[in-house]
TORRO-362442 format. One line per field, with one value per residue (C-alpha): x, y, z. Coordinates in steps of 0.001 Angstrom, whole numbers. Each point is the difference from the previous one (the first is absolute). Layout:
BEGIN
x <- (X:...)
y <- (Y:...)
z <- (Z:...)
% end
This chain:
BEGIN
x <- (25511:2367:-1377:1262:-134:-1497:-347:-2699:-583:-1577:-3161:-282:-1869:-3005:-113:-118:-2711:-2152:286:-746:-2977:-1505:607:-1030:-2671:1460:1663:1333:2239:1109:1106:1811:1860:914:1414:1963:1422:1225:1573:1611:1595:1160:1439:1914:1190:1294:1624:-2045:1463:-3336:-1815:-3350:-245:1051:-2686:-2764:1424:286:-3493:-1701:2372:-875:-3728:250:1961:-2376:-3325:-1997:-2047:-2009:-1429:-615:-1900:-1931:-1064:-997:-1957:-1744:-933:-1408:-2007:-1457:-949:-1809:-1831:-1291:-975:-1953:-1936:1553:1269:-3372:-1872:2442:-315:-3786:234:2606:-1770:-3175:1932:2579:-2096:2497:3289:1533:-1043:1411:3411:38:-902:2898:2417:-1309:517:3511:736:-1211:2241:3321:1851:1581:-129:-137:-2983:-1597:317:-1640:-2612:-1432:-293:-1721:-2596:-737:46:-3679:-1005:2170:-1019:-3653:510:2229:3381:2744:2314:2917:-1530:-622:3635:1188:-2118:1294:3642:-137:-1440:2453:3634:-890:-2196:2486:2877:-1939:-1476:2109:-1459:952:2640:1447:475:1887:2275:746:657:2518:1935:-167:1387:3252:637:-190:-1169:-3344:-912:-3157:-338:-3799:113:2093:-2413:-3005:1786:691:-3658:-1099:2944:-803:-1557:-194:-2006:-2325:-586:-584:-2768:-1433:117:-1994:-2820:-36:-338:-2703:-2046:520:290:3515:1554:2511:2192:-397:-2176:-2551:-198:-377:-2854:-1680:151:-1449:-2938:-606:25:3642:1409:3348:-431:3048:-914:575:1203:-2880:-3166:-1564:-3136:-2857:-879:-2817:-2236:-573:3111:-411:1946:1577:1461:2292:417:878:2835:1478:-259:1592:2824:498:-122:2404:2371:109:394:2652:2024:-273:1126:2957:942:302:-3132:-420:3723:2472:1462:-2151:1239:-2457:-3022:-1747:-1920:2208:3280:-1159:-1161:3356:1782:-2319:716:-2787:346:-491:-2688:-1981:359:-1428:-2791:-1012:6:-2157:-2432:-315:-677:-2735:-1567:201:-1747:-2704:-738:396:-2085:-2827:294:584:2932:1051:3540:906:-1413:1785:3401:-618:-680:3231:1980:-1760:785:3666:-103:-1640:2902:2711:561:443:2413:2074:221:1071:2771:1346:-267:1949:2584:454:331:2656:1944:125:682:2203:1735:450:8:-2502:-113:3737:-449:-2748:2210:2633:-2668:-940:3568:1297:-3108:-142:-1303:2067:-2799:-1801:-3383:-351:571:-3692:-770:3023:-534:-3633:761:3028:-2150:-2809:2428:1478:-3368:-1491:3016:56:-3719:585:-634:1490:3199:219:-356:2119:2806:-505:-928:3435:1595:-2401:-438:3738:344:-2974:1185:3411:-1067:-3392:-1121:-3202:-1213:778:-3663:-973:2847:-1210:-3541:1259:1780:-3170:-2186:2272:160:-3802:-193:1704:-1839:-3264:420:3015:-1055:2323:-1233:-1696:-2643:-838:-236:-2226:-2257:-707:-526:-2344:-2033:-102:1594:2687:3327:1103:-3360:424:3540:-790:-3141:1398:3519:-1064:-1726:3026:2401:-2231:-47:3797:650:-2261:1707:3361:-1314:-946:3568:1341:-2277:1236:3628:-154:-3068:-1266:176:-3602:-1450:-3525:1118:2057:-2850:-2500:2272:604:-3657:-1212:2382:-1322:-3642:738:1984:-2753:-2673:2147:898:-3619:-1155:2699:-1170:-3601:916:1814:-3079:-2203:2306:79)
y <- (6779:-1585:-226:2475:-764:3119:-1291:1730:2438:-2893:295:3765:-69:-2054:2020:3231:-1372:-1289:3159:2273:-2118:131:3776:1136:-2669:-257:-3316:299:3031:-1482:-3245:1901:2138:-3173:-1545:3155:242:-3583:490:3229:-1930:-2565:2654:1722:-3282:-1374:3304:568:2698:1750:-417:1564:-1615:-3351:343:439:-2564:-2725:768:-761:-2866:-1832:577:-1443:-2969:-838:331:-3227:453:-3120:1612:3278:-1912:-2000:3139:1752:-2973:-513:3696:-473:-3033:1917:2878:-2089:-1970:3310:1190:-3197:447:-2997:1959:1725:-3317:-1668:2876:-375:-3784:126:2677:-2074:-2761:1940:1892:2012:1845:-2739:-2694:2051:285:-3665:-1062:2076:-1546:-3490:487:1311:-3140:-2230:1576:-1200:-978:3415:3355:2174:-1950:204:3793:973:-2761:443:3761:-443:-2414:1613:3772:166:-1862:1903:3327:-892:-538:3012:-1684:2560:-706:207:-2851:-2006:506:-1130:-3168:-796:653:-1901:-3093:49:-564:-1390:-2743:-811:-497:-2639:-1818:-3045:232:3504:1846:1165:-3545:-804:3030:-907:-3621:1008:2013:-2793:-2479:1966:-356:-3802:196:-1776:-3420:1400:3624:-255:-1701:2859:2550:-1750:-344:3736:988:-121:2263:2604:2262:3109:-1686:-1820:3056:2216:-2325:-114:3807:295:-2218:1710:3413:-1288:-1332:2862:3782:74:2181:2598:2720:1188:-3006:983:3463:-1504:-2225:2954:1966:-3036:-7:3600:-958:635:-3416:1436:-1143:824:2245:-2023:1650:-1680:-1425:-3048:955:-2467:-932:-2437:-874:-3507:-1444:-2844:-1310:-2602:2775:727:-3438:-1957:2315:51:-3811:-169:2150:-2344:-3195:1451:1059:-3513:-1621:2556:-725:-3748:478:2248:-2417:-2926:-1969:-1011:46:-2810:-47:-2396:1564:2859:-2107:691:3155:864:-564:2015:2873:-10:246:2540:3537:1981:3310:-1262:-2394:2953:1841:-3017:-187:3651:-440:-3104:1946:2695:-2641:-1536:3450:710:-3271:718:3643:581:-2916:897:3667:1263:1838:498:-1003:3688:719:-3041:1044:3582:-1277:-2003:3140:2016:-2791:231:3755:-528:-2222:2413:1698:-3382:-1143:3196:-476:-3621:1029:2583:-2439:-2624:2648:958:-3667:-400:2998:-1608:-3579:301:3373:832:-3590:392:-3825:-50:2684:-2103:-3090:1820:886:-3650:-1212:2738:1134:-2333:-3162:-2066:227:-3207:611:3397:-1390:-224:3466:1645:-1790:1077:3697:-93:-1654:2491:2917:-1284:-841:3358:1855:-1860:-807:-3638:-3190:-2357:2005:96:-3709:-723:1985:-1138:-3700:-1168:2125:-609:-3770:-854:2554:-1453:-3546:756:2099:-1335:-2998:-546:3424:-493:-330:2977:2029:-948:1071:3284:677:-653:1976:3038:-175:47:3090:2229:-1526:620:3614:1700:2951:-1256:-3600:-1119:-1872:3186:1920:-2626:-173:3727:-260:-2983:1816:3297:1720:2673:-1750:2336:-389:-3760:136:2460:-1834:-3523:739:306:-3386:-1626:1456:-1209:-3520:126:1013:-2772:-2476:1088:-826:-3451:-579:1049:-2613:-2588:820:246:-1935:-2738:-1000:-1231:2068:89:1377:2688:822:177:2349:2346:-180:875:2964:1143:-140:1910:2649:288:589:2583:1901:-17:1442:2668:1001:25:2236:2438:155:736:2818:1463)
z <- (-12202:2474:3553:2583:3735:1584:3572:2013:-2878:-1911:2112:-534:-3381:1220:3227:-2023:-2289:2856:2130:-2963:-1040:3476:319:-3485:-661:-3512:-742:-3567:597:3350:-1655:-2747:2539:1901:-3187:-889:3528:-315:-3420:1276:2894:-2561:-2338:2807:1504:-3297:-972:-3161:-2261:-609:3312:-861:-3433:1443:2681:-2593:-2423:2637:1357:-3300:-773:3229:-546:-3505:1279:2857:-1820:-97:-3154:743:3145:-1873:-2685:2610:1879:-3233:-1327:3324:33:-3500:1140:2948:-2308:-2618:2720:1339:-3483:-613:3243:1729:3014:416:-139:2379:2462:47:367:2767:2011:-37:1821:2004:2518:2025:-21:2139:-2481:-2891:1699:1052:-3538:-1326:2512:-781:-3732:654:1990:-2833:-2656:1393:-3172:-611:1794:-3146:-1255:3453:308:-3254:-210:3514:-474:-3347:1357:3375:-650:-969:3162:2486:-1562:513:3731:600:450:-598:-2918:2470:2038:-3171:-1079:3446:-96:-3498:932:3296:-1708:-2923:1024:3477:-1479:-2800:2463:1979:-3030:-1014:-3517:-1127:-1969:3347:1289:-3195:455:3625:-970:-2651:2611:2574:-2495:-239:3757:59:3628:-430:-1337:-1578:-1090:25:3399:1418:-1467:1561:3365:-24:-513:3699:907:-2653:2603:-2180:-2760:2417:2208:-3056:-1146:3531:191:-3228:1262:3420:-1633:-2357:2934:2451:62:1420:-2691:1162:-1426:-3618:-889:2624:-1566:-3481:1207:1704:-3263:-1788:2425:-1057:-3688:-967:-915:-1126:-3598:-2108:-2909:-3165:-3204:-1827:1495:-1614:-1894:318:-3578:780:2943:-1333:1625:2494:2962:-2276:-2128:2922:1541:-3157:-1206:3520:210:-3452:1347:2972:-2088:-2558:2806:1442:-3441:-960:3153:-629:-3603:849:2784:-2419:906:-3652:-759:-604:3534:2053:3232:-608:-966:3300:886:3004:-1866:-3015:2188:1775:-3350:-1631:-1196:1641:-1888:-3590:1226:1356:-3320:-1837:2578:-420:-3782:431:2198:-2694:-2673:2174:471:-3740:-848:2584:-771:-3740:-1399:2435:-1041:3525:-1580:-3601:-920:-238:3473:1441:-1390:1085:3511:-80:-824:2722:2479:-954:680:3400:1112:-1175:3422:1727:-2720:336:3765:-540:-2406:2460:2918:-1941:-867:3664:926:-2717:1322:3449:-1031:-3063:245:3703:1328:2828:414:699:2673:1612:-237:2045:2558:274:361:2270:1835:2953:-1685:2424:2575:-938:1643:-1666:-3495:-1068:1393:-1656:-3304:-155:399:-2326:-2683:673:-298:-3266:-1592:1001:-1402:-3318:-343:-875:1958:-2586:-172:3782:699:-3071:1662:3585:-213:-1259:2748:2914:-260:417:2825:1897:-707:1491:2996:1040:-2112:2009:-1225:-3693:-1049:2183:-1555:-3478:892:1434:-3297:-2000:2428:-64:-3783:-221:2228:-2547:-2939:1838:1066:-1610:-2191:-2739:73:-3200:2030:1911:-3269:-1627:3075:-145:-3765:390:2653:-1911:2982:192:486:2786:1772:-134:1393:2794:1151:14:1311:3683:-241:-1646:2591:2861:-1446:-514:3628:1296:-2340:1394:3470:-1281:-1202:3398:1598:-2509:772:3794:1210:-2312:-3656:62:-2884:1387:3371:-1756:-2367:2871:1976:-2939:-1052:3491:96:-3381:1118:3214:-1894:-2609:2651:1823:-3188:-1146:3317:-132:-3500:1206:2951:-2294:-2241:2994:1131:-3509)
% end
């Protein structure tokens, strides 16, 4: 399939998918319609002989091309691990142990956020692992699944983009290297961290909401329903049957730790830590060179082996029960995997077929970028728009970094680091909250929450943080480049807006 430049029509497929998903509350059909609308535009634009047949043919061709089977296998294997842990009684024992130490709803949410902050190596791994570990605890204290999904999602991509040792830092570094604008790619990444207002404010927002009752909008309604006993648990096709009550806390902790250790070792191995090239014989260098997706597959397999060796010899589960649990876990992850495949297909339609990135590139070049002080502000919202439309942060900063860095260097060199940060921050916005983002999908899957409920409840929070971040970039462009002054100004605006919106929601509840 040769690419076709569709101009503004290239953003129509994701807009259709997102609007339909929010209206119908049904994400799979919405994504499929979005894909078909994109391939229809492509068929008409390229003058295909059989328009309708070409539309269908190209839709399934792009989905097949964009599927990342490593991530599908990782999600399925992790679902299997969660299922067998539950069957062996590990989740039940952990829930009892955790609730004896975590004494309140606030502590449960803070513990979830803290764990999300600690797992900074990869966002996929973060989303599913945190949900697996913390669901029993948050359920006990009446935290809605929508709130759990938000906490997981807001401590996934935002923490990875400010962690120098992560798969994200490696991806950014590889794009920075192509520009030749910085002496040290890692040094530029670290320098950009204080200016990444969206990531920092997202993390701050999570902890503020965990410590206070300032929820507003759909999330406030979800939390009110949770207080009345409706946590918003997504109905699973198969519920894990408890085979034994003899499971202990270690029957959950050790397989999860095995998963984490195997993930780190797998990333070091794929990055060449034990290879012939001495340049990768350090942890940081190997992590920067690693292939995260296959490493996570190896890790999930390792976690299953650890669970097998723990459960079967001790007769918590027979081998037949264990393998049956693995298959049921695969089934439980099928809806999330289907959504991922369709989301990747929609992203492929935009990026490869209709050339959405090229349309955005024209916006950047022709859309008033000559106003130097507005560069960070404009870049942030262009990156946010592109990442939200395509559902990918890596694709967004991969497109924009080689374009933005030379532009900023030529027009306003003193703002080059701020411009870089604005690119990364805007890219994270879409990855965090777009309905077609794989991180958003995995967060709802990890929390056992309806995907549409997760999107609709967290989107107002993400938009609020984005608007306040935009204010921070205006301050950086027109007032001062001191990152802490800019962060303080945008953070203060966020807190004030949060209080006002919470009071408005409270007043509406009182009137109702």
